[in-house]
DSSP file (Angstrom, degrees, kcal/mol; ACC not computed):
  #  RESIDUE AA STRUCTURE BP1 BP2  ACC     N-H-->O    O-->H-N    N-H-->O    O-->H-N    TCO  KAPPA ALPHA  PHI   PSI    X-CA   Y-CA   Z-CA
    1    1 A X     >        0   0    0      0, 0.0     4,-2.6     0, 0.0     5,-0.2   0.000 360.0 360.0 360.0 -40.0  -23.9   31.9   -2.8
    2    2 A X  H  >  +     0   0    0      1,-0.2     4,-2.4     2,-0.2     5,-0.2   0.876 360.0  51.6 -62.3 -36.9  -23.3   34.9   -5.1
    3    3 A X  H  > S+     0   0    0      2,-0.2     4,-2.7     1,-0.2    -1,-0.2   0.900 109.4  50.0 -66.8 -40.1  -21.5   36.7   -2.3
    4    4 A X  H  > S+     0   0    0      2,-0.2     4,-2.1     1,-0.2    -2,-0.2   0.931 111.8  48.2 -61.2 -46.6  -19.3   33.6   -1.8
    5    5 A X  H  <>S+     0   0    0     -4,-2.6     5,-2.9     1,-0.2     4,-0.5   0.903 113.0  48.0 -61.4 -41.6  -18.5   33.4   -5.5
    6    6 A X  H ><5S+     0   0    0     -4,-2.4     3,-0.8     3,-0.2    -1,-0.2   0.916 110.3  51.5 -66.3 -43.1  -17.6   37.1   -5.6
    7    7 A X  H 3<5S+     0   0    0     -4,-2.7    -2,-0.2     1,-0.2    -1,-0.2   0.898 117.7  37.7 -61.5 -41.2  -15.4   36.9   -2.5
    8    8 A X  T 3<5S-     0   0    0     -4,-2.1    70,-1.5    -5,-0.2    -1,-0.2   0.355 110.7-119.7 -93.9   5.3  -13.4   34.0   -3.9
    9    9 A X  T < 5 +     0   0    0     -3,-0.8     2,-0.6    -4,-0.5    -3,-0.2   0.888  50.6 168.8  58.7  42.8  -13.5   35.4   -7.5
   10   10 A X      < +     0   0    0     -5,-2.9    -1,-0.2    -6,-0.2    -2,-0.1  -0.782  13.1 169.4 -89.3 121.5  -15.2   32.3   -8.8
   11   11 A X        +     0   0    0     -2,-0.6     2,-0.4     1,-0.2    -1,-0.2   0.650  62.6  45.3-106.9 -20.6  -16.5   32.8  -12.3
   12   12 A X  S >  S-     0   0    0      1,-0.1     3,-1.4    -7,-0.1     4,-0.3  -0.952  78.2-126.0-127.1 146.4  -17.5   29.3  -13.3
   13   13 A X  G >  S+     0   0    0     -2,-0.4     3,-1.7     1,-0.3     4,-0.2   0.811 106.2  64.3 -62.2 -31.7  -19.5   26.8  -11.3
   14   14 A X  G >  S+     0   0    0      1,-0.3     3,-1.5     2,-0.2     4,-0.3   0.761  90.5  67.9 -64.7 -22.2  -16.9   24.0  -11.6
   15   15 A X  G X> S+     0   0    0     -3,-1.4     3,-1.0     1,-0.3     4,-0.7   0.700  83.3  73.0 -70.1 -17.9  -14.5   26.2   -9.6
   16   16 A X  H <> S+     0   0    0     -3,-1.7     4,-1.8    -4,-0.3    -1,-0.3   0.687  79.6  77.6 -66.4 -17.0  -16.8   25.6   -6.6
   17   17 A X  H <> S+     0   0    0     -3,-1.5     4,-2.8    -4,-0.2    -1,-0.2   0.869  88.1  55.4 -60.3 -38.1  -15.3   22.1   -6.5
   18   18 A X  H <> S+     0   0    0     -3,-1.0     4,-2.6    -4,-0.3    -1,-0.2   0.921 107.5  45.2 -69.7 -44.7  -12.1   23.3   -4.9
   19   19 A X  H  X S+     0   0    0     -4,-0.7     4,-2.5     2,-0.2    -1,-0.2   0.898 115.1  50.9 -62.2 -35.8  -13.6   25.1   -1.9
   20   20 A X  H  X S+     0   0    0     -4,-1.8     4,-2.6     2,-0.2    -2,-0.2   0.943 112.1  44.9 -65.4 -47.2  -15.9   22.0   -1.4
   21   21 A X  H  X S+     0   0    0     -4,-2.8     4,-2.5     1,-0.2    -2,-0.2   0.906 113.7  51.6 -62.2 -41.6  -13.0   19.6   -1.5
   22   22 A X  H  X S+     0   0    0     -4,-2.6     4,-2.0    -5,-0.2    -2,-0.2   0.919 112.0  45.2 -61.6 -44.5  -11.0   21.8    0.8
   23   23 A X  H  X S+     0   0    0     -4,-2.5     4,-2.5     2,-0.2    -2,-0.2   0.906 112.9  50.2 -68.3 -41.2  -13.7   22.0    3.4
   24   24 A X  H  X S+     0   0    0     -4,-2.6     4,-2.5     1,-0.2    -2,-0.2   0.900 110.8  50.3 -63.6 -39.4  -14.4   18.3    3.2
   25   25 A X  H  X S+     0   0    0     -4,-2.5     4,-2.5    -5,-0.2    -1,-0.2   0.885 109.9  50.7 -63.3 -38.3  -10.7   17.6    3.7
   26   26 A X  H  X S+     0   0    0     -4,-2.0     4,-2.3     2,-0.2    -2,-0.2   0.908 110.7  48.8 -65.1 -42.9  -10.7   19.9    6.7
   27   27 A X  H  X S+     0   0    0     -4,-2.5     4,-2.3     2,-0.2    -2,-0.2   0.927 112.9  47.5 -61.4 -45.6  -13.7   18.1    8.2
   28   28 A X  H  X S+     0   0    0     -4,-2.5     4,-2.4     2,-0.2    -2,-0.2   0.925 112.2  48.9 -63.4 -45.2  -12.1   14.7    7.6
   29   29 A X  H  X S+     0   0    0     -4,-2.5     4,-2.4     1,-0.2    -1,-0.2   0.903 111.7  49.8 -61.5 -41.4   -8.7   15.9    9.1
   30   30 A X  H  X S+     0   0    0     -4,-2.3     4,-2.6     2,-0.2    -1,-0.2   0.898 109.9  50.5 -64.9 -40.5  -10.5   17.3   12.1
   31   31 A X  H  X S+     0   0    0     -4,-2.3     4,-2.1     2,-0.2    -2,-0.2   0.912 111.0  48.7 -63.7 -42.2  -12.5   14.1   12.7
   32   32 A X  H  X S+     0   0    0     -4,-2.4     4,-1.5     2,-0.2    -2,-0.2   0.901 111.7  49.5 -65.4 -40.3   -9.2   12.0   12.5
   33   33 A X  H  X S+     0   0    0     -4,-2.4     4,-1.8     1,-0.2    -2,-0.2   0.914 109.8  51.2 -63.3 -42.4   -7.6   14.4   15.0
   34   34 A X  H  X S+     0   0    0     -4,-2.6     4,-2.5     1,-0.2    -2,-0.2   0.886 106.7  55.1 -61.7 -38.1  -10.5   14.1   17.3
   35   35 A X  H  < S+     0   0    0     -4,-2.1    -1,-0.2     1,-0.2    -2,-0.2   0.842 105.4  52.8 -63.5 -33.9  -10.3   10.3   17.1
   36   36 A X  H >< S+     0   0    0     -4,-1.5     3,-0.5     1,-0.2    -1,-0.2   0.917 116.6  37.8 -66.7 -42.6   -6.7   10.5   18.2
   37   37 A X  H 3< S+     0   0    0     -4,-1.8    -2,-0.2     1,-0.2     3,-0.2   0.795 125.6  36.7 -80.6 -28.4   -7.5   12.6   21.3
   38   38 A X  T ><  +     0   0    0     -4,-2.5     3,-1.0    -5,-0.2    -1,-0.2  -0.329  68.3 141.7-121.8  50.2  -10.8   10.8   22.2
   39   39 A X  T <  S+     0   0    0     -3,-0.5    -1,-0.2     1,-0.2    -2,-0.1   0.894  75.9  43.8 -58.7 -43.5  -10.2    7.2   21.3
   40   40 A X  T 3  S+     0   0    0     -3,-0.2    -1,-0.2     2,-0.0     2,-0.2   0.448  98.5  92.3 -87.3   0.8  -12.1    5.7   24.3
   41   41 A X  S <  S-     0   0    0     -3,-1.0    -3,-0.1     1,-0.1     5,-0.1  -0.508  87.6 -84.8 -95.0 164.4  -15.1    8.1   24.0
   42   42 A X    >>  -     0   0    0     -2,-0.2     4,-1.5     1,-0.1     3,-0.9  -0.267  40.1-113.6 -62.6 150.4  -18.4    7.6   22.2
   43   43 A X  H 3> S+     0   0    0      1,-0.3     4,-2.5     2,-0.2     5,-0.2   0.792 114.6  64.1 -60.4 -29.2  -18.4    8.6   18.5
   44   44 A X  H 3> S+     0   0    0      1,-0.2     4,-2.4     2,-0.2    -1,-0.3   0.901 102.6  48.6 -62.1 -39.6  -20.8   11.4   19.2
   45   45 A X  H <> S+     0   0    0     -3,-0.9     4,-2.9     1,-0.2     5,-0.2   0.890 110.1  52.0 -66.1 -38.6  -18.1   13.1   21.3
   46   46 A X  H  X S+     0   0    0     -4,-1.5     4,-2.4     2,-0.2    -2,-0.2   0.903 110.5  48.1 -63.5 -40.6  -15.5   12.6   18.6
   47   47 A X  H  X S+     0   0    0     -4,-2.5     4,-2.2     2,-0.2    -2,-0.2   0.929 113.5  46.4 -66.7 -44.7  -17.9   14.2   16.0
   48   48 A X  H  X S+     0   0    0     -4,-2.4     4,-1.9     2,-0.2    -2,-0.2   0.939 115.2  46.0 -63.2 -46.4  -18.6   17.2   18.3
   49   49 A X  H  X S+     0   0    0     -4,-2.9     4,-2.5     1,-0.2    -1,-0.2   0.874 110.5  55.2 -64.3 -35.6  -14.9   17.6   19.1
   50   50 A X  H  X S+     0   0    0     -4,-2.4     4,-2.6    -5,-0.2    -1,-0.2   0.889 106.3  50.4 -62.0 -40.4  -14.1   17.2   15.4
   51   51 A X  H  X S+     0   0    0     -4,-2.2     4,-2.1     2,-0.2    -1,-0.2   0.872 109.9  50.5 -66.5 -36.1  -16.5   20.1   14.6
   52   52 A X  H  X S+     0   0    0     -4,-1.9     4,-1.9     2,-0.2    -2,-0.2   0.929 111.6  47.4 -65.4 -44.6  -14.8   22.3   17.2
   53   53 A X  H  X S+     0   0    0     -4,-2.5     4,-2.9     1,-0.2     5,-0.2   0.903 109.1  55.5 -61.8 -40.7  -11.4   21.5   15.7
   54   54 A X  H  X S+     0   0    0     -4,-2.6     4,-2.7     1,-0.2    -1,-0.2   0.914 105.2  52.7 -57.6 -44.1  -12.8   22.2   12.2
   55   55 A X  H  X S+     0   0    0     -4,-2.1     4,-2.0     1,-0.2    -1,-0.2   0.938 113.2  42.3 -57.6 -48.8  -13.9   25.7   13.4
   56   56 A X  H  X S+     0   0    0     -4,-1.9     4,-2.2     1,-0.2    -2,-0.2   0.885 114.6  50.1 -69.8 -37.7  -10.4   26.5   14.7
   57   57 A X  H  X S+     0   0    0     -4,-2.9     4,-2.8     2,-0.2    -1,-0.2   0.887 109.2  52.6 -66.2 -37.1   -8.6   25.0   11.7
   58   58 A X  H  X S+     0   0    0     -4,-2.7     4,-2.6    -5,-0.2    -2,-0.2   0.909 108.9  49.7 -63.8 -41.7  -10.9   27.0    9.4
   59   59 A X  H  X S+     0   0    0     -4,-2.0     4,-1.9    -5,-0.2    -2,-0.2   0.914 112.5  48.3 -61.0 -42.4  -10.0   30.2   11.2
   60   60 A X  H  X S+     0   0    0     -4,-2.2     4,-2.4     2,-0.2    -2,-0.2   0.922 111.7  48.8 -63.7 -44.8   -6.3   29.3   10.9
   61   61 A X  H  X S+     0   0    0     -4,-2.8     4,-2.4     1,-0.2    -2,-0.2   0.912 110.9  49.6 -63.7 -43.3   -6.7   28.5    7.2
   62   62 A X  H  X S+     0   0    0     -4,-2.6     4,-1.9     2,-0.2    -1,-0.2   0.867 110.0  51.9 -64.7 -35.2   -8.5   31.8    6.5
   63   63 A X  H  X S+     0   0    0     -4,-1.9     4,-1.9    -5,-0.2    -2,-0.2   0.920 109.8  49.4 -63.2 -43.9   -5.8   33.6    8.4
   64   64 A X  H  X S+     0   0    0     -4,-2.4     4,-2.7     1,-0.2    -2,-0.2   0.872 106.7  56.4 -63.6 -37.2   -3.2   31.9    6.2
   65   65 A X  H  X S+     0   0    0     -4,-2.4     4,-2.3     1,-0.2    -1,-0.2   0.933 106.6  49.4 -58.3 -46.3   -5.1   32.9    3.1
   66   66 A X  H  < S+     0   0    0     -4,-1.9     4,-0.5     1,-0.2    -1,-0.2   0.901 114.7  44.5 -61.4 -40.7   -5.0   36.5    4.0
   67   67 A X  H  < S+     0   0    0     -4,-1.9     4,-0.5     1,-0.2     3,-0.3   0.879 119.6  40.2 -70.6 -37.8   -1.2   36.3    4.6
   68   68 A X  H  X S+     0   0    0     -4,-2.7     4,-3.4     1,-0.2    -2,-0.2   0.678  94.4  77.5 -90.3 -18.4   -0.4   34.4    1.5
   69   69 A X  T  < S+     0   0    0     -4,-2.3     5,-0.3     1,-0.2    -1,-0.2   0.797 101.5  43.1 -66.7 -24.7   -2.7   36.0   -1.1
   70   70 A X  T  4 S+     0   0    0     -4,-0.5    -1,-0.2    -3,-0.3    -2,-0.2   0.764 118.3  45.4 -84.6 -27.3   -0.3   39.0   -1.3
   71   71 A X  T  4 S+     0   0    0     -4,-0.5     2,-0.5     1,-0.1    -2,-0.2   0.894 106.5  61.0 -82.3 -42.8    2.8   36.7   -1.4
   72   72 A X  S  < S-     0   0    0     -4,-3.4     2,-0.9     1,-0.0    -1,-0.1  -0.739  81.1-137.9 -89.6 129.9    1.6   34.1   -3.9
   73   73 A X        +     0   0    0     -2,-0.5     2,-0.3    72,-0.1    -3,-0.1  -0.783  39.4 152.5 -93.1 109.6    0.8   35.5   -7.3
   74   74 A X        -     0   0    0     -2,-0.9     3,-0.1    -5,-0.3     6,-0.0  -0.923  48.3-129.4-132.2 158.5   -2.4   33.9   -8.6
   75   75 A X  S    S+     0   0    0     -2,-0.3     2,-0.3     1,-0.2    -1,-0.1   0.884  92.9  20.6 -75.8 -39.1   -5.1   35.1  -11.0
   76   76 A X  S >  S-     0   0    0      1,-0.1     3,-1.4   -66,-0.0     4,-0.3  -0.959  75.4-122.4-133.8 150.3   -8.0   34.4   -8.8
   77   77 A X  T >> S+     0   0    0     -2,-0.3     3,-1.7     1,-0.3     4,-0.6   0.811 106.7  65.5 -62.8 -32.3   -8.4   33.9   -5.0
   78   78 A X  H >> S+     0   0    0    -70,-1.5     4,-1.3     1,-0.3     3,-0.6   0.744  87.5  71.7 -64.8 -20.1   -9.9   30.4   -5.3
   79   79 A X  H <> S+     0   0    0     -3,-1.4     4,-2.1     1,-0.2    -1,-0.3   0.762  86.1  64.9 -67.2 -23.0   -6.6   29.2   -6.8
   80   80 A X  H <> S+     0   0    0     -3,-1.7     4,-2.3    -4,-0.3    -1,-0.2   0.882  99.5  52.6 -64.3 -36.7   -5.1   29.5   -3.3
   81   81 A X  H <X S+     0   0    0     -3,-0.6     4,-2.3    -4,-0.6    -2,-0.2   0.924 107.9  50.7 -62.5 -43.3   -7.5   26.8   -2.2
   82   82 A X  H  X S+     0   0    0     -4,-1.3     4,-2.1     1,-0.2    -2,-0.2   0.885 108.9  51.6 -62.2 -38.7   -6.2   24.6   -5.1
   83   83 A X  H  X S+     0   0    0     -4,-2.1     4,-2.2     2,-0.2    -1,-0.2   0.916 109.1  50.0 -64.5 -43.4   -2.6   25.3   -4.0
   84   84 A X  H  X S+     0   0    0     -4,-2.3     4,-2.3     1,-0.2    -2,-0.2   0.892 109.0  52.7 -62.0 -39.1   -3.4   24.2   -0.4
   85   85 A X  H  X S+     0   0    0     -4,-2.3     4,-2.8     2,-0.2     5,-0.2   0.903 107.5  51.5 -63.3 -41.1   -5.1   21.0   -1.8
   86   86 A X  H  X S+     0   0    0     -4,-2.1     4,-2.5     1,-0.2    -2,-0.2   0.921 109.7  49.6 -61.9 -43.4   -1.9   20.3   -3.8
   87   87 A X  H  X S+     0   0    0     -4,-2.2     4,-2.3     2,-0.2    -2,-0.2   0.910 112.4  48.1 -61.7 -41.3    0.2   20.7   -0.6
   88   88 A X  H  X S+     0   0    0     -4,-2.3     4,-1.9     2,-0.2     5,-0.2   0.933 113.7  45.5 -65.5 -46.4   -2.1   18.4    1.3
   89   89 A X  H  X S+     0   0    0     -4,-2.8     4,-2.5     1,-0.2    -2,-0.2   0.906 113.9  49.9 -63.7 -41.2   -2.1   15.7   -1.3
   90   90 A X  H  X S+     0   0    0     -4,-2.5     4,-2.4    -5,-0.2    -2,-0.2   0.913 108.2  52.0 -65.8 -43.2    1.6   15.9   -1.8
   91   91 A X  H  X S+     0   0    0     -4,-2.3     4,-0.9    -5,-0.2    -1,-0.2   0.925 115.1  41.5 -60.3 -44.8    2.4   15.6    1.9
   92   92 A X  H  X S+     0   0    0     -4,-1.9     4,-1.6     1,-0.2     3,-0.4   0.908 114.9  51.1 -68.6 -41.8    0.3   12.5    2.3
   93   93 A X  H  X S+     0   0    0     -4,-2.5     4,-2.3     1,-0.2     5,-0.3   0.847 100.7  61.1 -67.5 -34.9    1.5   10.9   -0.9
   94   94 A X  H  X S+     0   0    0     -4,-2.4     4,-2.3     1,-0.2    -1,-0.2   0.848 105.9  48.5 -64.0 -31.3    5.1   11.4   -0.1
   95   95 A X  H  X S+     0   0    0     -4,-0.9     4,-2.3    -3,-0.4    -1,-0.2   0.921 111.7  48.6 -69.8 -44.7    4.7    9.2    2.9
   96   96 A X  H  X S+     0   0    0     -4,-1.6     4,-0.7     1,-0.2    -2,-0.2   0.802 119.0  39.3 -68.3 -28.4    2.8    6.5    1.0
   97   97 A X  H  X S+     0   0    0     -4,-2.3     4,-1.4     2,-0.1    -1,-0.2   0.861 116.2  50.3 -85.8 -39.6    5.5    6.5   -1.8
   98   98 A X  H  X S+     0   0    0     -4,-2.3     4,-2.5    -5,-0.3     5,-0.2   0.869 102.9  59.3 -68.3 -38.5    8.5    6.8    0.5
   99   99 A X  H  X S+     0   0    0     -4,-2.3     4,-1.7     1,-0.2    -1,-0.2   0.941 109.0  41.3 -60.8 -51.5    7.6    4.0    2.9
  100  100 A X  H  X S+     0   0    0     -4,-0.7     4,-2.5    -5,-0.2    -1,-0.2   0.871 114.2  55.0 -64.7 -33.1    7.5    1.2    0.3
  101  101 A X  H  X S+     0   0    0     -4,-1.4     4,-1.8     2,-0.2    -2,-0.2   0.917 107.7  47.5 -65.3 -42.5   10.6    2.6   -1.4
  102  102 A X  H  <>S+     0   0    0     -4,-2.5     5,-2.2     1,-0.2     4,-0.3   0.849 113.2  49.0 -68.5 -32.5   12.6    2.5    1.9
  103  103 A X  H ><5S+     0   0    0     -4,-1.7     3,-1.2    -5,-0.2    -2,-0.2   0.872 107.0  56.2 -71.0 -36.5   11.4   -1.1    2.5
  104  104 A X  H 3<5S+     0   0    0     -4,-2.5    -2,-0.2     1,-0.3    -1,-0.2   0.869 104.6  52.8 -60.6 -37.2   12.4   -2.0   -1.1
  105  105 A X  T 3<5S-     0   0    0     -4,-1.8    -1,-0.3    -5,-0.1    -2,-0.2   0.585 118.5-116.0 -74.5  -9.0   15.9   -0.8   -0.3
  106  106 A X  T < 5 +     0   0    0     -3,-1.2     2,-0.7     1,-0.3    -3,-0.2   0.677  64.2 148.0  83.8  18.0   15.9   -3.1    2.7
  107  107 A X      < +     0   0    0     -5,-2.2     2,-0.3     3,-0.0    -1,-0.3  -0.787  16.1 156.7 -91.0 118.4   16.2   -0.2    5.2
  108  108 A X     >  -     0   0    0     -2,-0.7     4,-0.6    -3,-0.1     3,-0.2  -0.886  55.1-112.0-133.8 165.8   14.4   -1.1    8.5
  109  109 A X  T  4 S+     0   0    0     -2,-0.3     3,-0.2     1,-0.2     8,-0.1   0.789 115.7  58.1 -66.3 -26.8   14.6    0.0   12.1
  110  110 A X  T  4 S+     0   0    0      1,-0.2    -1,-0.2     3,-0.1     4,-0.1   0.848 109.6  39.7 -75.0 -34.1   16.0   -3.4   13.0
  111  111 A X  T  4 S+     0   0    0     -3,-0.2     2,-0.3    -5,-0.1    -1,-0.2   0.434 119.5  45.0 -98.6   2.9   19.0   -3.4   10.7
  112  112 A X  S  < S-     0   0    0     -4,-0.6     2,-0.1    -3,-0.2    -5,-0.0  -0.944  95.5 -89.4-136.0 160.1   19.9    0.3   11.3
  113  113 A X     >  -     0   0    0     -2,-0.3     4,-2.7     1,-0.1     5,-0.2  -0.449  42.4-121.0 -60.8 141.7   20.2    2.6   14.2
  114  114 A X  H  > S+     0   0    0      1,-0.2     4,-2.2     2,-0.2     5,-0.2   0.863 112.2  51.2 -58.9 -38.2   16.8    4.3   14.8
  115  115 A X  H  > S+     0   0    0      2,-0.2     4,-2.1     1,-0.2    -1,-0.2   0.924 111.6  46.3 -66.4 -44.2   18.3    7.8   14.3
  116  116 A X  H  > S+     0   0    0      2,-0.2     4,-2.6     1,-0.2     5,-0.2   0.904 110.9  54.1 -64.4 -41.2   19.9    6.8   11.0
  117  117 A X  H  X S+     0   0    0     -4,-2.7     4,-2.5     1,-0.2    -2,-0.2   0.943 110.8  44.6 -57.7 -49.1   16.7    5.1    9.9
  118  118 A X  H  X S+     0   0    0     -4,-2.2     4,-2.4     2,-0.2    -1,-0.2   0.851 111.2  53.2 -68.8 -34.2   14.6    8.2   10.5
  119  119 A X  H  X S+     0   0    0     -4,-2.1     4,-2.3     2,-0.2    -1,-0.2   0.946 113.0  43.9 -63.7 -46.7   17.2   10.5    8.9
  120  120 A X  H  X S+     0   0    0     -4,-2.6     4,-2.8     2,-0.2     5,-0.3   0.894 112.3  53.6 -63.0 -40.0   17.1    8.4    5.8
  121  121 A X  H  X S+     0   0    0     -4,-2.5     4,-2.4    -5,-0.2    -1,-0.2   0.908 110.8  46.0 -61.3 -43.4   13.3    8.2    5.9
  122  122 A X  H  X S+     0   0    0     -4,-2.4     4,-2.5     2,-0.2    -2,-0.2   0.904 112.8  49.8 -67.7 -41.7   13.1   12.0    6.0
  123  123 A X  H  X S+     0   0    0     -4,-2.3     4,-2.1     2,-0.2    -2,-0.2   0.939 113.6  45.1 -63.2 -46.9   15.6   12.4    3.2
  124  124 A X  H  X S+     0   0    0     -4,-2.8     4,-2.3     1,-0.2     5,-0.2   0.907 112.7  52.1 -64.0 -41.1   13.8    9.9    1.0
  125  125 A X  H  X S+     0   0    0     -4,-2.4     4,-2.3    -5,-0.3    -1,-0.2   0.895 109.0  50.5 -60.6 -40.7   10.4   11.5    1.9
  126  126 A X  H  X S+     0   0    0     -4,-2.5     4,-2.2     2,-0.2    -1,-0.2   0.884 108.6  51.7 -65.3 -39.1   11.8   15.0    0.9
  127  127 A X  H  X S+     0   0    0     -4,-2.1     4,-1.7     1,-0.2    -2,-0.2   0.950 113.8  43.0 -62.9 -48.1   13.0   13.7   -2.4
  128  128 A X  H  X S+     0   0    0     -4,-2.3     4,-2.9     1,-0.2     5,-0.2   0.860 109.9  58.6 -66.4 -33.5    9.6   12.2   -3.3
  129  129 A X  H  X S+     0   0    0     -4,-2.3     4,-2.5    -5,-0.2    -1,-0.2   0.927 105.2  49.3 -60.1 -45.0    7.9   15.3   -1.9
  130  130 A X  H  X S+     0   0    0     -4,-2.2     4,-1.4     2,-0.2    -1,-0.2   0.916 114.6  44.4 -61.9 -43.4    9.7   17.5   -4.4
  131  131 A X  H  X S+     0   0    0     -4,-1.7     4,-2.0     1,-0.2    -2,-0.2   0.937 116.2  45.6 -66.8 -46.8    8.8   15.3   -7.3
  132  132 A X  H  X S+     0   0    0     -4,-2.9     4,-3.2     1,-0.2     5,-0.4   0.824 105.7  61.5 -68.7 -31.3    5.2   14.8   -6.3
  133  133 A X  H  X S+     0   0    0     -4,-2.5     4,-1.9    -5,-0.2    -1,-0.2   0.942 110.2  39.3 -60.6 -48.3    4.7   18.5   -5.6
  134  134 A X  H  X S+     0   0    0     -4,-1.4     4,-2.4     2,-0.2    -1,-0.2   0.903 116.6  52.3 -68.3 -40.6    5.5   19.5   -9.2
  135  135 A X  H  X S+     0   0    0     -4,-2.0     4,-2.3     1,-0.2    -2,-0.2   0.958 114.0  40.5 -61.3 -52.7    3.5   16.5  -10.5
  136  136 A X  H  X S+     0   0    0     -4,-3.2     4,-2.0     1,-0.2     6,-0.2   0.845 111.9  58.8 -66.6 -32.0    0.4   17.2   -8.6
  137  137 A X  H  <>S+     0   0    0     -4,-1.9     5,-3.3    -5,-0.4     6,-0.4   0.931 109.3  43.1 -60.4 -45.4    0.7   20.9   -9.3
  138  138 A X  H ><5S+     0   0    0     -4,-2.4     3,-1.4     4,-0.3     5,-0.3   0.900 112.1  54.0 -66.5 -40.5    0.7   20.2  -13.0
  139  139 A X  H 3<5S+     0   0    0     -4,-2.3    -1,-0.2     1,-0.3    -2,-0.2   0.835 112.0  44.5 -64.6 -31.8   -2.2   17.8  -12.7
  140  140 A X  T 3<5S-     0   0    0     -4,-2.0    -1,-0.3    -5,-0.2    -2,-0.2   0.214 122.1-103.2 -99.2  15.4   -4.3   20.3  -10.8
  141  141 A X  T < 5S+     0   0    0     -3,-1.4    -3,-0.2    -5,-0.1     3,-0.1   0.647  97.8 100.7  81.5  15.2   -3.5   23.2  -13.1
  142  142 A X     >< +     0   0    0     -5,-3.3     4,-2.3    -6,-0.2    -4,-0.3  -0.101  36.7 129.0-120.0  34.5   -1.0   25.0  -11.0
  143  143 A X  H  > S+     0   0    0     -6,-0.4     4,-2.4    -5,-0.3     5,-0.2   0.887  71.1  50.6 -59.2 -44.7    2.2   23.8  -12.7
  144  144 A X  H  > S+     0   0    0      1,-0.2     4,-2.1     2,-0.2    -1,-0.2   0.919 111.3  49.0 -62.8 -43.5    3.8   27.2  -13.3
  145  145 A X  H  > S+     0   0    0      1,-0.2     4,-2.3     2,-0.2    -1,-0.2   0.936 115.0  43.7 -59.9 -47.6    3.3   28.2   -9.6
  146  146 A X  H  X S+     0   0    0     -4,-2.3     4,-2.5     2,-0.2    -1,-0.2   0.805 109.9  55.0 -74.5 -28.3    4.7   25.0   -8.3
  147  147 A X  H  X S+     0   0    0     -4,-2.4     4,-2.3    -5,-0.2    -1,-0.2   0.919 112.1  44.4 -68.1 -41.4    7.7   24.9  -10.7
  148  148 A X  H  X S+     0   0    0     -4,-2.1     4,-2.1    -5,-0.2    -2,-0.2   0.905 114.3  50.0 -65.3 -41.1    8.6   28.4   -9.5
  149  149 A X  H  X S+     0   0    0     -4,-2.3     4,-2.1    -5,-0.2    -2,-0.2   0.905 111.0  49.7 -61.4 -42.8    8.0   27.3   -5.9
  150  150 A X  H  X S+     0   0    0     -4,-2.5     4,-2.8     2,-0.2     5,-0.2   0.906 108.7  51.3 -65.0 -43.4   10.2   24.3   -6.5
  151  151 A X  H  X S+     0   0    0     -4,-2.3     4,-2.0     1,-0.2    -1,-0.2   0.905 110.7  49.3 -61.9 -40.5   13.1   26.3   -8.0
  152  152 A X  H  X S+     0   0    0     -4,-2.1     4,-1.7     2,-0.2    -1,-0.2   0.906 112.3  48.3 -64.9 -40.5   13.0   28.6   -5.0
  153  153 A X  H  X S+     0   0    0     -4,-2.1     4,-1.6     2,-0.2    -2,-0.2   0.908 110.3  50.6 -66.7 -42.4   13.1   25.7   -2.6
  154  154 A X  H  <>S+     0   0    0     -4,-2.8     5,-3.0     1,-0.2     6,-0.3   0.873 108.2  53.2 -64.8 -36.2   16.0   24.0   -4.4
  155  155 A X  H ><5S+     0   0    0     -4,-2.0     3,-1.2     4,-0.3     5,-0.3   0.888 106.7  52.5 -64.0 -37.7   18.0   27.2   -4.3
  156  156 A X  H 3<5S+     0   0    0     -4,-1.7    -1,-0.2     1,-0.3    -2,-0.2   0.831 106.1  53.5 -66.8 -31.3   17.4   27.3   -0.6
  157  157 A X  T 3<5S-     0   0    0     -4,-1.6    -1,-0.3    -5,-0.1    -2,-0.2   0.486 123.3-108.7 -78.4  -2.3   18.8   23.8   -0.3
  158  158 A X  T < 5S+     0   0    0     -3,-1.2     3,-0.3    -4,-0.2    -3,-0.2   0.669  91.8 113.1  83.4  18.1   21.9   24.9   -2.2
  159  159 A X    > < +     0   0    0     -5,-3.0     3,-1.3     1,-0.2     4,-0.4   0.105  32.1 113.2-108.0  20.8   21.0   23.1   -5.4
  160  160 A X  G >>  +     0   0    0     -5,-0.3     3,-1.2    -6,-0.3     4,-1.1   0.741  63.6  71.8 -65.2 -23.8   20.3   26.1   -7.6
  161  161 A X  G 34 S+     0   0    0     -3,-0.3    -1,-0.3     1,-0.3    -2,-0.1   0.768  92.4  57.7 -65.6 -23.8   23.4   25.4   -9.7
  162  162 A X  G <4 S+     0   0    0     -3,-1.3    -1,-0.3     1,-0.2    -2,-0.2   0.682 104.9  51.9 -77.0 -17.5   21.4   22.4  -11.2
  163  163 A X  T <4        0   0    0     -3,-1.2    -2,-0.2    -4,-0.4    -1,-0.2   0.746 360.0 360.0 -88.7 -25.9   18.7   24.8  -12.4
  164  164 A X     <        0   0    0     -4,-1.1    -1,-0.2     0, 0.0    -2,-0.1   0.455 360.0 360.0 -86.9 360.0   20.8   27.3  -14.2
C-alpha cells in the first residue's frame, strides 16, 4: 500500500478515495459493456468478460496517464484520477440534462428530420457539457484546471473573444 501511495503521490488517506472510485467506475463500465456484447449469455460469462475488458481498459487508462501527466499541470499524480472522474461524470450528466431540455423545447424525432434532431441534440449536449465540466471541476476541487481547460476549448471553437 505504501508503494501505491508513493507512486500516486498520495499524502493523506482520504486521497485514496479517488483511485478507488476510479477503479469501481472502470469495473462498472466494463460490466455494462460486457452486458451489451453478451446479452443472451449467463451472468457468469458477462462478469468474466467484464473483468477482461477491465484489464484492457485499465491498461489504456494507465497509458493515458503517462501521456497526460506531462501535459496537464497538477500538483500530485492522484489529481489526474480526479480529473478523469470529472470528465466521466460530466459526459454522463450532459446526456441526462440535455435530453429533458430538448424534450422541454418540444424537439422530437417525429417533428423534425432525424439529422436535424441529432445535430440539435449534440449542440445542446455540448452546451451543457461545457457548463457541467466547470461546475463538477469546482465541486471536486479542480476548478482552476477546468476553467483553464474550458477557456482553451472555447478559443478552439472560435469563442475566445467572449473571454477577453
